[in-house]
N, CA, C and O of each residue as an XYZ file, in Angstrom:
908
protein
N      13.789    -66.140     22.171
C      12.285    -65.276     22.716
C      12.769    -63.381     22.444
O      12.118    -62.548     21.813
N      14.216    -63.167     23.238
C      14.753    -61.832     23.030
C      14.441    -61.137     21.767
O      13.874    -60.052     21.638
N      15.020    -62.137     20.607
C      15.043    -61.542     19.518
C      13.771    -61.349     18.595
O      13.570    -60.392     17.847
N      12.932    -62.475     18.801
C      11.099    -62.362     18.788
C      10.713    -60.905     18.920
O      10.455    -60.033     18.090
N      10.762    -60.936     20.313
C       9.991    -59.533     20.777
C      10.647    -57.962     20.772
O      10.233    -56.874     21.171
N      12.071    -58.498     20.011
C      12.763    -57.355     19.648
C      11.716    -57.304     17.936
O      10.818    -56.526     17.615
N      12.230    -58.279     17.291
C      11.246    -57.780     15.437
C      10.096    -57.331     15.808
O       9.639    -56.530     14.992
N       9.331    -57.551     16.861
C       7.990    -57.624     16.792
C       7.402    -56.171     17.308
O       6.317    -55.656     17.037
N       8.589    -55.625     18.232
C       8.564    -54.378     18.443
C       8.458    -53.302     17.448
O       7.633    -52.389     17.439
N       9.633    -53.589     16.411
C      10.265    -52.780     15.114
C       9.092    -52.998     14.558
O       8.457    -51.962     14.757
N       8.283    -53.914     13.843
C       7.493    -54.055     13.333
C       6.086    -53.194     13.875
O       5.327    -52.483     13.216
N       6.056    -53.516     15.193
C       4.689    -52.746     15.450
C       5.464    -51.007     15.286
O       4.868    -50.349     14.432
N       6.305    -50.465     15.768
C       6.995    -49.385     15.698
C       6.591    -48.533     13.786
O       6.126    -47.472     13.371
N       7.145    -49.850     13.182
C       7.013    -49.129     11.781
C       5.520    -48.835     11.074
O       5.149    -48.007     10.242
N       4.735    -50.085     11.922
C       3.302    -49.735     11.421
C       2.882    -48.595     11.831
O       2.408    -47.835     10.986
N       2.937    -48.235     13.037
C       2.392    -47.241     13.533
C       2.686    -46.140     12.890
O       1.755    -45.334     12.905
N       3.906    -45.693     12.164
C       4.767    -45.133     11.261
C       4.149    -44.855      9.968
O       4.216    -43.847      9.264
N       3.423    -46.163      9.774
C       3.110    -45.730      8.566
C       1.743    -45.407      8.732
O       1.377    -44.597      7.879
N       0.608    -45.845      9.744
C      -0.292    -45.485      9.729
C      -0.447    -43.638      9.935
O      -1.182    -42.902      9.277
N       0.194    -43.369     10.695
C      -0.007    -41.842     10.898
C       0.632    -41.262      9.476
O      -0.256    -40.910      8.699
N       1.669    -41.129      9.088
C       2.182    -40.767      7.611
C       0.982    -41.151      6.851
O       0.518    -40.117      6.369
N       0.284    -42.153      6.533
C      -0.862    -42.185      5.506
C      -2.257    -41.249      6.027
O      -3.162    -40.893      5.272
N      -2.198    -41.039      7.099
C      -3.013    -40.281      7.866
C      -2.896    -38.876      7.335
O      -3.787    -38.237      6.776
N      -2.015    -38.599      7.520
C      -1.179    -37.306      7.519
C      -1.275    -36.966      6.265
O      -2.039    -36.031      6.023
N      -0.521    -37.629      5.089
C      -0.801    -37.293      3.717
C      -2.156    -37.403      2.703
O      -2.345    -36.714      1.701
N      -2.926    -38.314      3.166
C      -4.291    -38.658      2.560
C      -3.726    -39.709      1.579
O      -4.268    -39.755      0.475
N      -2.875    -40.418      1.792
C      -2.534    -41.668      0.302
C      -1.271    -42.559      1.344
O      -0.709    -42.456      2.435
N      -1.306    -43.157      0.532
C      -0.614    -44.692      1.476
C       1.017    -43.528      1.749
O       1.471    -42.412      1.493
N       1.384    -45.058      2.560
C       2.933    -44.604      2.879
C       3.563    -44.860      2.141
O       3.530    -46.012      1.708
N       4.550    -43.813      1.567
C       5.992    -43.988      0.899
C       6.679    -45.193      1.516
O       7.146    -45.325      2.647
N       6.633    -45.946      0.608
C       7.748    -46.776      0.489
C       9.281    -46.420     -0.165
O       9.405    -45.606     -1.081
N      10.763    -47.360      0.617
C      11.734    -46.955      0.235
C      12.117    -47.122     -1.374
O      13.006    -46.492     -1.947
N      11.126    -48.246     -2.048
C      11.210    -48.700     -3.389
C      10.160    -47.559     -4.741
O       9.981    -47.561     -5.959
N       9.845    -46.961     -3.874
C       8.707    -45.569     -4.812
C       9.735    -44.776     -5.462
O      10.801    -44.405     -4.972
N       9.337    -44.590     -6.482
C       9.874    -43.528     -6.932
C      10.064    -41.917     -6.423
O       9.105    -41.478     -5.788
N      10.940    -41.210     -6.589
C      10.838    -39.707     -6.027
C       9.701    -39.175     -6.537
O       9.250    -39.281     -7.677
N       9.128    -38.392     -5.271
C       8.303    -37.509     -5.061
C       8.844    -35.995     -5.294
O      10.024    -35.837     -4.981
N       7.874    -34.389     -6.004
C       8.871    -33.811     -5.819
C       8.117    -33.362     -4.669
O       6.974    -33.448     -4.222
N       9.372    -32.785     -4.342
C       8.536    -31.819     -2.689
C       7.740    -30.991     -2.701
O       7.598    -30.071     -3.507
N       6.833    -31.400     -1.308
C       5.806    -30.802     -1.558
C       5.846    -28.940     -1.080
O       6.595    -28.550     -0.184
N       5.098    -28.171     -1.703
C       4.875    -26.822     -1.686
C       4.531    -26.439      0.011
O       3.724    -26.939      0.795
N       5.250    -25.641      0.123
C       5.232    -25.214      1.511
C       4.201    -24.459      1.505
O       3.924    -23.654      0.616
N       3.378    -24.740      2.805
C       1.818    -24.372      2.977
C       2.110    -22.671      3.214
O       3.119    -22.344      3.838
N       1.124    -21.569      2.652
C       1.364    -20.575      2.820
C       0.615    -19.954      4.212
O      -0.508    -20.357      4.514
N       1.304    -18.968      5.015
C       0.577    -18.773      6.137
C      -0.630    -18.005      5.644
O      -0.786    -17.406      4.580
N      -1.527    -18.180      6.772
C      -2.907    -17.333      6.262
C      -2.796    -15.916      6.080
O      -3.480    -15.420      5.185
N      -1.921    -15.041      6.893
C      -1.726    -13.872      6.695
C      -1.288    -13.573      5.326
O      -1.620    -12.608      4.637
N      -0.483    -14.550      5.026
C      -0.719    -14.205      3.187
C      -1.455    -14.585      2.255
O      -1.238    -14.391      1.059
N      -2.535    -15.251      2.809
C      -3.532    -15.334      1.839
C      -4.532    -14.317      1.820
O      -5.389    -14.365      0.938
N      -4.544    -13.386      2.684
C      -5.093    -12.211      2.662
C      -4.823    -10.954      2.432
O      -5.660    -10.053      2.500
N      -3.222    -10.762      2.046
C      -2.839     -9.760      1.475
C      -2.740     -9.187     -0.556
O      -2.892     -9.751     -1.639
N      -2.454     -7.996     -0.140
C      -2.899     -7.487     -1.584
C      -1.766     -8.004     -2.822
O      -2.068     -7.823     -4.001
N      -0.842     -8.463     -2.558
C       0.331     -9.102     -3.387
C      -0.052    -10.432     -4.116
O      -0.352    -10.691     -5.281
N       0.074    -11.163     -2.991
C       0.085    -12.444     -2.896
C      -1.292    -13.079     -2.424
O      -1.863    -12.766     -1.380
N      -1.805    -14.144     -3.467
C      -3.237    -14.366     -2.766
C      -3.303    -15.949     -2.836
O      -4.296    -16.562     -2.443
N      -2.239    -16.540     -3.334
C      -2.115    -18.186     -3.525
C      -0.913    -18.688     -3.620
O      -0.059    -17.801     -3.633
N      -0.471    -19.820     -3.697
C       0.927    -20.363     -3.687
C       1.343    -19.931     -5.292
O       2.523    -19.650     -5.502
N       0.595    -19.893     -6.152
C       1.111    -19.921     -7.563
C       0.516    -18.654     -8.249
O       0.537    -18.610     -9.479
N      -0.004    -17.637     -7.544
C      -0.234    -16.515     -8.425
C       0.011    -15.095     -7.234
O      -0.410    -15.018     -6.080
N       0.774    -14.159     -7.959
C       1.211    -12.990     -7.533
C       0.274    -11.521     -8.024
O       0.221    -11.260     -9.226
N      -0.280    -10.818     -7.237
C      -0.210     -9.378     -8.142
C       0.494     -8.559     -8.216
O       1.119     -8.112     -7.254
N       0.603     -8.004     -9.792
C       1.746     -7.380    -10.015
C       1.444     -6.066    -10.975
O       2.240     -5.304    -11.522
N      -0.143     -6.085    -10.976
C      -0.337     -4.880    -11.549
C      -1.583     -4.390    -10.912
O      -2.265     -5.288    -10.419
N      -2.122     -2.990    -10.783
C      -3.178     -2.556    -10.058
C      -3.488     -1.027    -10.859
O      -2.712     -0.114    -11.141
N      -4.882     -1.175    -11.072
C      -5.415      0.629    -11.673
C      -6.830      0.569    -10.898
O      -7.677     -0.227    -10.492
N      -6.515      1.967    -10.968
C      -8.197      2.105    -10.453
C      -8.065      3.926    -10.316
O      -7.444      4.677    -11.068
N      -8.937      4.305     -9.005
C      -9.249      5.647     -9.056
C      -8.930      6.408     -7.907
O      -9.194      5.740     -6.907
N      -8.493      7.476     -7.637
C      -8.181      8.247     -6.561
C      -9.034      9.109     -6.689
O      -9.427      9.481     -7.795
N      -9.594      9.714     -5.239
C     -10.153     10.767     -4.996
C      -9.779     11.646     -3.848
O     -10.372     11.629     -2.770
N      -8.637     12.511     -4.171
C      -7.932     13.522     -3.346
C      -9.190     15.298     -3.190
O      -9.919     15.831     -4.027
N      -9.016     15.496     -2.382
C      -9.702     16.686     -1.714
C      -8.333     17.715     -0.877
O      -7.938     17.588      0.282
N      -7.739     18.928     -2.167
C      -6.771     19.751     -1.361
C      -7.401     20.673     -0.409
O      -8.588     21.000     -0.412
N      -6.517     21.047      0.382
C      -7.370     22.259      1.410
C      -6.385     23.460      0.840
O      -5.179     23.442      0.592
N      -7.380     24.520      0.727
C      -7.171     25.665     -0.090
C      -7.606     26.706      0.985
O      -8.691     26.812      1.557
N      -6.536     27.403      1.098
C      -7.070     28.813      1.954
C      -7.367     30.029      0.618
O      -6.771     31.066      0.329
N      -8.580     29.328     -0.002
C      -9.187     30.762     -0.838
C     -10.011     31.683      0.347
O     -10.262     32.888      0.323
N     -10.193     31.116      0.930
C     -11.441     31.983      1.660
C     -10.181     33.170      2.854
O     -10.700     34.141      3.403
N      -9.261     33.001      2.987
C      -8.010     33.782      3.887
C      -8.549     32.930      4.894
O      -8.263     31.901      4.283
N      -9.037     32.550      5.825
C      -8.622     32.206      7.077
C      -9.346     30.502      7.019
O      -8.907     29.553      7.670
N     -10.411     30.459      6.169
C     -11.533     29.484      5.934
C     -10.641     28.473      5.016
O      -9.629     28.976      4.529
N     -10.841     27.437      4.797
C     -10.416     26.118      3.664
C     -11.727     26.073      3.006
O     -12.860     26.170      3.477
N     -11.300     25.900      1.791
C     -11.945     25.319      0.748
C     -11.127     24.035      0.375
O      -9.912     24.110      0.190
N     -12.069     22.418      0.229
C     -11.734     21.837      0.230
C     -11.897     21.327     -1.354
O     -13.003     20.890     -1.671
N     -10.960     21.359     -2.245
C     -10.784     21.588     -3.722
C     -11.112     19.636     -4.030
O     -10.393     18.726     -3.615
N     -12.185     19.514     -4.724
C     -11.791     17.753     -5.433
C     -10.978     17.862     -6.685
O     -11.213     18.419     -7.758
N      -9.819     17.082     -6.189
C      -9.125     16.420     -7.570
C      -9.134     15.207     -7.684
O      -8.313     14.494     -7.107
N      -9.987     14.798     -8.384
C     -10.037     13.095     -8.682
C      -8.957     12.579     -9.682
O      -8.689     13.415    -10.545
N      -8.137     11.174     -9.794
C      -6.856     10.921    -10.282
C      -7.355      9.596    -10.733
O      -8.135      8.843    -10.148
N      -6.524      9.388    -12.345
C      -6.883      7.598    -12.452
C      -5.282      7.538    -11.715
O      -4.518      8.503    -11.703
N      -4.961      6.131    -11.090
C      -3.944      5.583    -11.172
C      -3.680      4.331    -11.257
O      -4.283      3.420    -10.689
N      -2.106      4.197    -12.490
C      -1.559      2.765    -12.647
C      -0.416      2.267    -11.381
O       0.421      2.936    -10.775
N      -0.635      1.385    -11.320
C       0.414      0.420    -10.451
C       1.149     -0.691    -11.064
O       0.619     -1.268    -12.013
N       2.567     -1.152    -10.550
C       3.059     -2.232    -10.875
C       4.417     -2.510     -9.757
O       5.583     -2.128     -9.855
N       3.751     -3.321     -8.692
C       4.587     -4.135     -7.711
C       5.911     -4.896     -8.230
O       6.039     -5.423     -9.335
N       6.856     -4.843     -7.208
C       7.784     -5.385     -7.473
C       8.457     -5.673     -5.707
O       8.554     -4.788     -4.857
N       8.765     -6.835     -5.561
C       8.918     -7.511     -4.256
C      10.642     -7.150     -3.904
O      11.493     -7.432     -4.748
N      10.952     -6.622     -2.816
C      12.294     -6.674     -2.290
C      12.607     -7.688     -1.763
O      12.097     -7.814     -0.650
N      13.449     -8.761     -2.180
C      14.103     -9.895     -1.715
C      13.121    -10.891     -1.371
O      12.314    -11.113     -2.274
N      12.977    -11.526     -0.350
C      11.907    -12.683     -0.117
C      11.269    -11.740      1.321
O      10.830    -12.454      2.223
N      11.222    -10.589      1.496
C      10.801    -10.457      2.887
C       9.031     -9.431      2.393
O       8.514     -9.312      1.283
N       8.676     -9.011      3.433
C       7.489     -8.388      3.197
C       7.493     -7.080      2.662
O       6.420     -6.594      2.305
N       8.371     -6.546      2.572
C       8.665     -5.204      1.659
C       8.636     -5.298      0.294
O       9.091     -6.239     -0.357
N       7.896     -3.949     -0.302
C       7.082     -4.252     -1.613
C       7.350     -3.016     -2.109
O       7.041     -2.180     -1.260
N       7.964     -2.314     -3.504
C       8.147     -1.520     -4.387
C       6.877     -1.244     -5.174
O       6.371     -2.176     -5.799
N       6.439     -0.297     -5.190
C       5.164      0.046     -5.863
C       5.509      1.329     -7.190
O       5.341      2.542     -7.060
N       5.807      0.908     -7.908
C       6.117      2.008     -9.240
C       4.794      2.462     -9.705
O       4.180      1.680    -10.430
N       4.091      3.927     -9.327
C       3.008      4.475     -9.826
C       3.046      5.300    -10.905
O       4.087      5.312    -11.563
N       1.830      6.226    -11.340
C       1.892      6.874    -12.541
C       0.202      7.589    -12.187
O      -0.837      6.967    -11.962
N       0.382      8.794    -12.232
C      -1.121      9.495    -11.998
C      -1.594     10.382    -12.937
O      -0.764     11.186    -13.363
N      -2.851     10.449    -13.423
C      -3.562     11.813    -14.098
C      -4.592     12.181    -13.490
O      -5.532     11.437    -13.211
N      -4.485     13.759    -13.142
C      -5.365     14.398    -12.670
C      -6.221     15.339    -12.803
O      -5.500     16.323    -12.638
N      -7.048     15.651    -12.949
C      -7.959     17.049    -13.510
C      -9.094     17.595    -12.325
O      -9.866     16.809    -11.774
N      -9.065     18.933    -12.056
C      -9.762     19.519    -11.651
C     -10.397     20.779    -11.907
O      -9.831     21.873    -11.889
N     -11.454     20.587    -12.116
C     -11.754     22.107    -11.822
C     -13.480     22.954    -11.116
O     -14.423     23.686    -11.416
N     -12.909     22.183    -10.104
C     -13.748     22.923     -8.662
C     -13.541     23.987     -8.259
O     -12.427     24.262     -7.813
N     -14.534     24.883     -8.297
C     -14.100     26.279     -7.887
C     -14.750     26.664     -6.465
O     -15.913     26.317     -6.262
N     -14.098     27.313     -5.551
C     -14.607     28.304     -4.535
C     -15.965     29.063     -4.823
O     -16.084     29.667     -5.889
N     -16.822     29.050     -4.050
C     -18.088     29.939     -3.958
C     -17.865     31.395     -4.217
O     -17.509     32.167     -3.327
N     -18.048     31.697     -5.260
C     -17.825     33.356     -5.938
C     -19.003     33.719     -6.515
O     -19.699     32.798     -6.942
N     -19.434     34.941     -6.645
C     -20.307     35.496     -7.360
C     -20.825     35.141     -8.961
O     -20.000     35.413     -9.833
N     -21.782     34.710     -9.287
C     -21.837     34.321    -10.948
C     -21.563     35.055    -11.831
O     -20.839     34.754    -12.779
N     -22.198     36.323    -11.623
C     -21.931     37.384    -12.663
C     -20.285     37.853    -13.058
O     -19.815     38.270    -14.117
N     -19.755     37.632    -11.938
C     -18.398     38.087    -12.155
C     -17.198     37.315    -11.452
O     -16.744     37.760    -10.398
N     -16.581     35.931    -12.144
C     -15.957     35.370    -11.087
C     -14.280     34.759    -12.262
O     -14.020     35.130    -13.406
N     -13.565     33.870    -11.462
C     -12.853     33.431    -12.213
C     -12.892     31.973    -11.988
O     -13.462     31.591    -10.966
N     -12.189     30.783    -13.075
C     -12.669     30.017    -12.751
C     -11.110     29.108    -13.358
O     -10.613     29.308    -14.466
N     -10.621     28.218    -12.422
C      -9.055     27.514    -12.708
C      -9.692     26.537    -12.782
O     -10.788     26.244    -12.305
N      -8.639     25.722    -13.716
C      -8.955     24.513    -14.258
C      -7.132     23.515    -14.384
O      -6.253     23.908    -15.150
N      -7.026     22.746    -13.817
C      -5.814     22.052    -13.663
C      -6.184     20.421    -14.491
O      -7.159     19.704    -14.719
N      -5.003     20.442    -14.678
C      -4.665     18.669    -15.576
C      -3.108     18.579    -14.817
O      -2.299     19.504    -14.733
N      -2.961     17.257    -14.327
C      -1.882     17.245    -13.683
C      -1.150     15.485    -13.949
O      -1.820     14.454    -13.893
N       0.070     15.545    -14.179
C       0.574     14.039    -14.207
C       1.340     13.590    -13.573
O       2.338     14.311    -13.590
N       1.506     12.486    -12.788
C       2.917     12.909    -11.766
C       3.434     11.111    -11.708
O       2.639     10.220    -12.005
N       4.727     10.858    -11.322
C       5.178      9.017    -11.191
C       5.728      9.478     -9.456
O       6.081     10.434     -8.765
N       5.492      8.093     -9.436
C       5.818      7.943     -7.736
C       6.187      6.400     -7.587
O       5.808      5.410     -8.213
N       7.102      6.577     -6.481
C       7.626      5.258     -5.939
C       7.454      5.506     -4.639
O       7.439      6.544     -3.978
N       7.287      4.035     -4.310
C       6.022      3.663     -2.822
C       6.978      2.522     -2.039
O       7.558      1.770     -2.821
N       7.177      2.331     -0.899
C       7.580      1.525      0.027
C       6.283      1.031      0.813
O       5.573      1.615      1.632
N       6.221     -0.430      0.198
C       5.013     -0.859      1.003
C       5.301     -2.282      2.208
O       6.378     -2.817      1.948
N       4.715     -2.817      3.172
C       5.238     -3.685      4.026
C       3.749     -4.575      3.688
O       2.849     -3.760      3.489
N       3.371     -5.684      3.599
C       2.400     -6.222      3.266
C       1.966     -7.504      4.200
O       2.710     -8.444      4.475
N       0.857     -7.372      4.550
C       0.481     -7.775      5.959
C      -1.438     -7.722      5.567
O      -1.947     -7.602      4.453
N      -2.106     -7.850      6.839
C      -3.364     -7.774      6.857
C      -3.905     -6.685      6.443
O      -4.916     -6.824      5.755
N      -3.427     -5.318      6.717
C      -3.470     -4.043      6.410
C      -2.219     -3.815      5.559
O      -1.358     -4.670      5.764
N      -1.873     -2.818      4.594
C      -0.834     -2.303      3.809
C      -0.469     -0.886      3.949
O      -0.877      0.029      3.235
N       0.533     -0.776      5.177
C       0.723      0.737      5.356
C       2.234      0.764      3.702
O       3.109     -0.011      3.316
N       1.703      2.158      3.268
C       2.518      2.785      2.227
C       3.377      4.237      2.357
O       2.874      5.184      2.962
N       4.473      4.313      1.849
C       4.818      5.733      2.185
C       5.246      6.025      0.721
O       6.018      5.167      0.295
N       4.977      6.910     -0.069
C       5.214      7.334     -1.260
C       5.614      8.396     -1.208
O       5.445      9.117     -0.225
N       6.375      8.818     -2.485
C       7.425      9.923     -2.905
C       6.772     10.242     -4.659
O       6.360      9.315     -5.357
N       6.792     11.446     -5.049
C       6.220     11.492     -6.529
C       6.477     13.065     -6.555
O       6.291     13.898     -5.668
N       6.955     13.205     -7.831
C       7.152     13.989     -8.460
C       6.489     14.345    -10.165
O       6.771     13.679    -11.161
N       5.674     15.414    -10.137
C       4.453     15.631    -11.317
C       4.552     17.198    -11.878
O       5.401     17.943    -11.388
N       3.826     17.580    -12.723
C       3.904     18.610    -13.734
C       2.321     18.515    -13.770
O       1.532     17.571    -13.718
N       2.149     20.319    -13.916
C       0.729     20.754    -13.847
C       0.425     21.917    -15.247
O       1.177     22.879    -15.401
N      -0.320     21.756    -15.841
C      -1.018     22.417    -16.808
C      -2.342     23.465    -15.764
O      -3.192     22.944    -15.041
N      -2.208     24.610    -15.924
C      -3.279     25.677    -15.088
C      -3.495     26.096    -16.146
O      -2.669     26.112    -17.059
N      -5.198     26.710    -16.239
C      -5.624     27.579    -16.689
C      -6.519     28.704    -15.869
O      -7.588     28.421    -15.328
N      -6.052     29.736    -15.859
C      -7.269     30.605    -15.069
C      -7.819     31.515    -15.919
O      -7.093     32.113    -16.713
N      -9.330     31.768    -15.859
C      -9.814     32.816    -17.208
C     -10.889     33.070    -16.352
O     -11.270     32.323    -15.451
N     -11.425     34.289    -16.706
C     -12.350     34.972    -16.570
C     -13.599     34.650    -17.107
O     -13.653     34.306    -18.287
N     -14.987     34.729    -16.173
C     -16.511     34.306    -16.613
C     -17.415     35.277    -15.798
O     -17.501     35.495    -14.589
N     -18.077     35.799    -16.916
C     -19.013     36.472    -16.552
C     -20.527     36.216    -17.135
O     -20.743     35.449    -18.074
N     -21.548     36.964    -16.448
C     -23.271     36.612    -16.235
C     -23.749     37.690    -16.083
O     -23.119     38.484    -15.384
N     -25.060     38.115    -16.694
C     -25.483     39.511    -16.773
C     -25.889     39.288    -14.722
O     -26.136     38.477    -13.829
N     -25.653     40.951    -15.109
C     -25.558     41.993    -15.131
C     -24.397     42.425    -16.026
O     -24.554     43.116    -17.033
N     -23.075     41.913    -15.534
C     -22.267     42.264    -16.275
C     -21.793     42.155    -17.322
O     -21.658     40.983    -17.675
N     -21.333     43.189    -18.283
C     -21.397     43.007    -19.881
C     -19.940     42.893    -20.080
O     -19.838     43.046    -21.297
N     -18.957     42.747    -19.693
C     -17.638     42.039    -20.183
C     -16.775     41.836    -18.597
O     -16.856     42.028    -17.384
N     -15.861     41.258    -19.782
C     -14.793     40.458    -18.501
C     -13.662     40.752    -19.048
O     -13.454     40.384    -20.204
N     -12.475     41.642    -18.167
C     -10.932     41.919    -18.661
C     -10.116     40.371    -19.026
O      -9.763     39.507    -18.224
N     -10.017     40.384    -20.075
C      -9.511     38.977    -20.839
C      -7.902     38.996    -20.212
O      -7.260     37.948    -20.279
N      -7.131     40.502    -19.460
C      -5.736     40.281    -19.182
C      -5.927     39.402    -17.911
O      -4.919     38.929    -17.387
N      -7.400     39.101    -17.277
C      -7.378     38.327    -15.844
C      -6.925     36.595    -16.690
O      -6.916     35.603    -15.962
N      -6.646     36.470    -17.946
C      -6.830     35.251    -18.348
C      -5.469     34.762    -18.564
O      -4.925     35.201    -19.578
N      -4.718     33.857    -17.755
C      -3.744     33.316    -17.771
C      -3.597     31.882    -17.860
O      -4.543     31.189    -17.484
N      -2.139     31.126    -18.475
C      -1.783     29.743    -18.584
C      -0.784     29.495    -17.697
O      -0.099     30.516    -17.624
N      -0.300     28.508    -16.876
C       0.944     28.283    -16.250
C       1.247     27.105    -16.370
O       0.341     26.373    -16.766
N       2.502     26.518    -16.105
C       3.266     25.041    -16.310
C       4.316     24.943    -15.516
O       5.471     25.143    -15.892
N       3.891     24.547    -14.074
C       5.089     24.067    -13.116
C       5.043     22.238    -12.893
O       4.237     21.333    -13.110
N       6.589     22.398    -12.267
C       6.601     21.362    -11.537
C       5.924     21.083    -10.142
O       5.266     22.007     -9.665
N       6.029     19.795     -9.376
C       5.342     19.726     -8.173
C       5.733     18.671     -7.929
O       5.947     17.811     -8.783
N       5.942     18.503     -6.420
C       6.418     17.392     -5.557
C       5.586     17.274     -4.477
O       5.100     18.182     -3.802
N       5.399     15.559     -4.309
C       4.803     15.121     -2.860
C       5.223     14.205     -1.871
O       6.412     13.924     -2.021
N       4.643     13.587     -0.835
C       4.985     12.624     -0.009
C       3.934     12.659      0.592
O       3.487     13.634      1.197
N       3.228     11.131      0.432
C       1.829     10.467      0.742
C       2.277      9.491      1.494
O       3.143      8.697      1.128
N       1.624      9.483      2.778
C       1.338      7.996      3.624
C       0.059      7.604      3.588
O      -0.818      8.465      3.654
N      -0.318      6.058      3.463
C      -1.343      5.387      2.837
C      -1.534      4.346      3.915
O      -0.535      3.960      4.521
N      -2.840      3.807      4.239
C      -3.070      2.469      4.714
C      -3.925      1.553      4.034
O      -5.087      1.699      4.411
N      -3.794      0.722      3.230
C      -4.597      0.268      2.319
C      -5.077     -1.130      3.037
O      -4.336     -1.719      3.824
N      -6.352     -1.592      2.700
C      -7.415     -2.503      3.304
C      -7.822     -3.133      2.321
O      -8.708     -2.650      1.617
N      -7.268     -4.355      2.051
C      -7.240     -5.382      0.839
C      -8.725     -6.075      1.255
O      -9.263     -6.183      2.357
N      -9.153     -6.494     -0.080
C     -10.561     -7.011      0.018
C     -10.574     -8.260     -1.118
O      -9.761     -8.208     -2.041
N     -11.375     -9.209     -1.036
C     -11.242    -10.028     -2.240
C     -10.196    -10.683     -2.181
O      -9.802    -10.912     -3.325
N      -9.365    -11.217     -1.211
C      -8.431    -11.828     -0.974
C      -6.839    -10.882     -1.897
O      -5.970    -11.495     -2.517
N      -6.870     -9.629     -1.750
C      -6.460     -8.844     -2.568
C      -6.185     -8.315     -3.635
O      -5.227     -7.681     -4.079
N      -7.760     -8.868     -4.234
C      -7.768     -8.169     -5.452
C      -7.777     -7.111     -5.469
O      -7.024     -6.559     -6.271
N      -8.794     -6.142     -4.428
C      -9.124     -4.632     -4.368
C      -8.412     -4.104     -3.234
O      -8.250     -4.877     -2.290
N      -8.029     -3.124     -3.162
C      -7.364     -2.056     -2.394
C      -8.316     -0.841     -1.959
O      -8.619      0.077     -2.721
N      -8.627     -0.928     -0.997
C      -9.026      0.427     -0.379
C      -8.116      1.279      0.446
O      -8.060      1.059      1.656
N      -7.332      2.318     -0.140
C      -6.240      3.198      0.479
C      -6.572      4.318      1.147
O      -6.746      5.199      0.305
N      -6.805      4.864      2.580
C      -7.359      6.032      3.218
C      -5.561      6.837      2.831
O      -4.562      6.162      3.080
N      -5.458      7.875      2.397
C      -4.390      8.645      2.276
C      -4.582     10.011      2.773
O      -5.586     10.719      2.848
N      -2.723     10.288      3.257
C      -2.814     11.923      3.619
C      -1.293     12.196      2.823
O      -0.348     11.411      2.750
N      -1.415     13.683      2.218
C      -0.850     13.689      1.328
C      -0.046     15.537      1.585
O      -0.792     16.515      1.615
N       1.202     15.655      1.709
C       1.906     16.969      1.998
C       2.595     17.162      0.666
O       3.400     16.339      0.230
N       2.183     18.518     -0.110
C       2.361     18.830     -1.767
C       2.639     20.008     -1.619
O       1.973     20.782     -0.931
N       3.749     20.327     -2.300
C       4.476     21.654     -2.441
C       4.113     21.839     -4.340
O       4.518     21.161     -5.285
N       3.174     23.081     -4.293
C       3.188     23.883     -5.980
C       4.019     25.579     -5.551
O       3.842     26.591     -4.874
N       4.919     24.983     -6.445
C       5.838     26.419     -6.197
C       5.156     27.679     -6.534
O       5.770     28.722     -6.311
N       3.970     27.731     -7.040
C       3.846     28.972     -7.472
C       2.125     29.194     -6.875
O       1.265     30.038     -7.125
N       2.161     28.108     -6.080
C       0.628     28.229     -5.458
C       0.296     27.913     -3.730
O      -0.038     26.790     -3.352
N       0.455     29.138     -2.746
C       0.693     29.026     -1.807
C      -0.613     28.268     -1.074
O      -0.653     27.772      0.052
N      -1.344     28.322     -1.780
C      -2.875     28.435     -0.908
C      -3.321     27.090     -0.049
O      -4.129     26.903      0.861
N      -1.974     25.850     -1.124
C      -2.492     24.836     -0.486
C      -1.218     23.928     -0.231
O      -0.452     23.707     -1.169
N      -0.966     23.361      1.119
C      -0.032     22.266      1.610
C      -0.285     21.095      1.631
O       0.669     20.323      1.536
N      -1.598     20.567      1.756
C      -2.249     19.233      1.893
C      -3.158     18.846      1.521
O      -4.111     19.607      1.358
N      -3.255     17.398      1.207
C      -4.538     17.121      0.791
C      -4.626     15.651      1.311
O      -3.707     14.912      1.662
N      -6.221     15.376      1.261
C      -6.778     13.700      1.883
C      -7.494     13.326      0.910
O      -8.026     13.916     -0.030
N      -7.431     12.068      1.315
C      -8.339     11.279      0.568
C      -8.230      9.765      0.429
O      -7.567      9.204      1.301
N      -8.851      8.909     -0.660
C      -8.864      7.744     -0.499
C      -8.428      7.218     -1.664
O      -8.529      8.099     -2.518
N      -7.820      5.824     -2.312
C      -7.883      5.233     -3.271
C      -8.527      4.081     -3.188
O      -8.905      3.561     -2.138
N      -8.724      3.492     -4.699
C      -9.592      2.692     -4.686
C      -8.879      1.910     -6.210
O      -9.077      2.373     -7.334
N      -8.141      0.809     -5.964
C      -7.376     -0.032     -7.101
C      -8.338     -1.326     -6.971
O      -9.139     -1.726     -6.125
N      -7.892     -1.759     -8.158
C      -8.168     -3.636     -9.010
C      -6.622     -4.037     -9.399
O      -5.785     -3.475    -10.105
N      -6.608     -5.174     -8.681
C      -5.185     -5.698     -9.061
C      -5.752     -7.045    -10.016
O      -6.811     -7.659     -9.887
N      -4.561     -7.274    -11.085
C      -4.311     -8.808    -11.838
C      -3.039     -9.056    -12.065
O      -2.701    -10.113    -12.598
């Protein structure tokens, strides 16, 4: 009688275990005689599903490109500031550091600006810049994406006099062309959207242009699309 009770207890325990296993897995219980099944892929945390880099268990964002809208704060008016609009095209490549949430972002930028401070229309100087830069960034992957970037660039600048009536001529000796290296450090806080496919990143930049002491800071935002 005792043996029957023990056998019945074991049978009911195994039946209960099989029922729970079936409910959890959405399929029949696995028998010892069944062929070996591949290990189930670990479930990703919800925070991973919403980050800029990884959006699913089988896909990672590695490349991104977009537009950066920056305004350099310049003292063209002495004590007053002039915010010069300097748009940039950006391209990035992401690489993960080990298995942590730290990522490296390797980037390149191309910028152009011809935005001018307010001057008399009949006699003024126009300044045009073409910029390129390469940068390295450290990012922390999460619901928001803080970043710290360092970059080195090169600038082609042209300054030329422009006249209009009633001024009859402009001194061509005021025309100049300069080429110089520049460098910067930038902090940003990215906000991912569409499961990380798009990233909006407000940014603050400290920049050093050796021949131009009118500006030290720039601010703006970047909008990029990943693939």
